N, C-alpha and C positions, 0 to 999 in steps of 0.2 A: 593415505587418503585417496590417491590414485584416481583423479578425475581429469579427463582431457576435454578441453573446450576449444572450439575452432576459433580462428581469427574472426573478429578483432578482440576477443576476450583475453584478458590477462588475469589469472587467478592468483591471489595472495592468500594462502591457506594457513590459518593460525590455530593454535590450541586454545589459548585463553587471552582475552583482551578486555579492557574496560568497556569499550564500545566499538563495534565495527564501523559505525558512522564516524567516530573520532579518528579511527585509523584511515578511513577513506578520505576524510577532510585533510589529514596530514599528507596523504599521497597527492591530493589535488594541489596543495601548496608546493609540492616537489615537481609539479608539471607532468605527472603521470598522465597517460593518454586516456581518452574516453574508453569506456567499457573495461576499465580496471575494476576487478571485483575483490572485495575483502570478505572472507568467510572465516568464522570462528566456531570452534566446538562449543564454547561457552562465552558469555559476556558477564563480567563482574559488576558493571554499572550501566546496563542497558537502559535506554530511555525512550520515551514516546513523546507525543505532542504535548506542548505546554508544560514541559519539564516533568511529566509523569515518569515514574520508574517502570521498567519493563523487565519482568522476571525472565532470566535466561539460563536455565539449567542445561547441562549437557544433553545431547540427543536430538534437540530441535534444530531448526534451520535459522541461522543468524547471518545475514548476507547484506552487504552494502555495495551498490553499484555507483561508480563514478561516471557521470555523464558530462558532456560539454555541448549542450544544445545551443543552437543559434536561435534564441527566442528572447522576448522581452522578459524582464524580471516578473512582471505581473502574470505571465503565463506559466511560470515554473510550478505553481501548485497543481496544475493539470496533470503533472507527471505522477502524482499520487494516485490519481484515478486510473492512469494507464497501468500502474503497478498493481492495483487491486484487480483489474481485469486480467492481467497476466497471471496472477496467482489463481484466480478462478479457472482460467483455461488450463493451467498446469495441473490443478487438482482434477479437472475433468479428464485430462489425458492419462494421469497416473492412477487415479482412483475412480474409475467410471461407475462403480457400483454405489458410490455415495450419493446422497441427494445433491443436486446442483449447488455449487458455491455461489453466493451472492455478494455483491459489492455494496457496502454501506458507506454512503458519502460522509466524510471525504476520504477515509483512509483505513477502513477495516474490511475484512472479508469474513462472512458468516456462512455456517452450514446449519440449516434448521434453526436459525436464530441464535446459534452459539458462535462466539468469536473464535476464529482459529488463526487469524493473522492480523498483525498491526504494521503500519507503514509510517515511516518518518522521512520526509523530504526536507533537506537543508540546502540552501543556495549560498554560493560564494560569489560576491560581486565586488567590483571596484568602481565606485561611483555609479553611473547608470549602466555599466557593462556587466553582464552576467558571465562570470568566469567558469563556473562549474556548478553542477547539481549532484548531491549525494542522495541516493535513494536507499534507505534502510528498510529491509523487509524481514520481519520475524514471523516464522510460521511454526505452529505447534504440531510437530510431526508425531511425537511420542508421549508428550506430557503437557500439562497446563497448570498454571497457578490458580489459586482460589482468590477471587477479588470480590469485595463487597459490592453488590448492586450490578455486577456484570455477569452475564451468561457467557461462559467460556468453556472450550473443549479442545480436543486434539484429534488428529486424523486416526491415530491408532485406536483410541477408545470408541471412535465413531465406526470403526470397522475396516480401516485401510492400513496396510503396511507399506510405507513409502520409503524407499532407500534414499538416504541423504544425498548421495552423489547423483542419482537419477533425478532427484528433485532439482538440484542446481542446474543440470543440463536443460531440463524442461522449462524452468523458470527463466533462465537466461535467454533461451530461444524465443519464448513468447514475449518477453519484455522488449527484446531487440526488434522484433517484428512490429510491435505496436508503436515503439518510439520512432521507427523509420516512417511508418504511416503518418503519425502525428507531425513529424518534421516536414513532410511534404504537403499535408493537407490541413494542418491544425486540428484542434480537438473535434471540429465538425466531422472529421474523417472517421472518428472512433466513437462518436456520441451514441449512435444507435446500438452498437455492440455493447457499450457500457449499460445503456438502459435495458437491454435484454437480460442483463445480470443484476439489475438494481434491486436491492432489498427495500421493502416497504413502499414500493411504488403504488400510488393511489390509495394509500392507507394512512391512518392518523399518525402524526409525528409531532414532536416538539423540537424546534430549533433553538439551540442555546448559544449565546454569544455574550461575552462580558460587556459589550458596549450597549446592550439594550435588554429589556425584559424578555423572558422566554416567549417564543412565538408558537402558538398552537394552530395546527391546521392539517392539511393533507399534502403528502409529497406528490407534487405534480410533475416532477422530472428534473432535468438539468438542461441548461442552455448550451449553445455552441461554444461558450467560453468555460464551461465546467462549473458554473455557479448553480447552486441548488434553487429550485423553485417551490415555494410553499404557498398553497392556496388557503387563505383563512376562511373562517365561517361566514364572513360577509361577502365572499366571492372575489376578494382582491388577491392578486398574486404578488408575492414578495420574492425578490431576487437576493440571495444571500451568498456572499463570496468567502466568508470565513465562519468559524464556529463549528458546531457539531450537531448531530441529530440524535434524538431518542426515538426509537421506533416503539410506539405505544403498544402494538400488538405483541411485541416480544420482550417488553420491559420486565 
């Protein structure tokens, strides 16, 4: 596998695992330091948000980063937005001829409306104290599954050949830079950059959350805490901190 990462990264490179997030969570319980990275050639039981399965055949990138941020538990979901921006920047670096990657709130990355990346952030806490955050990032480098109702693709079919090791180096670098910026300035420090990559901005969307009926409106942006802002047809702006978006123009 032969990939060298600079300090403070520590790579655990594996062939096959049930889930890289599970492996990273185990390392967190063993007091491994921040920026420990678990990478696998394949996942047998990859998962996404809300318990969804995540197809993980060999050849793509399945990577989980162990972070130990000094932040409130309520701020941990912002890291998914940082991760999406890091993925978009890494794609731009390694595949500059592709259309710009866009970040779909809260945890997907799209190219021309097709999903190429999913992100799962899981926090470990003791009482009110946040002990660790594991950031799982799955990127379709060479293949993608077929999912009902989801437009999905991979970088190779879109026209880019991205080496798996080069991808890890670029992704780790961009994520580290964004997390450092966020650690010092909060999400406000990266909000504009995220909005510059936002999918569906000022376009029709539906916000879906199990706690209330679907909310139809226009994606007005995100605030300085990372919450999504939806303007309804009556002109009222709704602030949503959980749930997911359906982009009506690319559904």
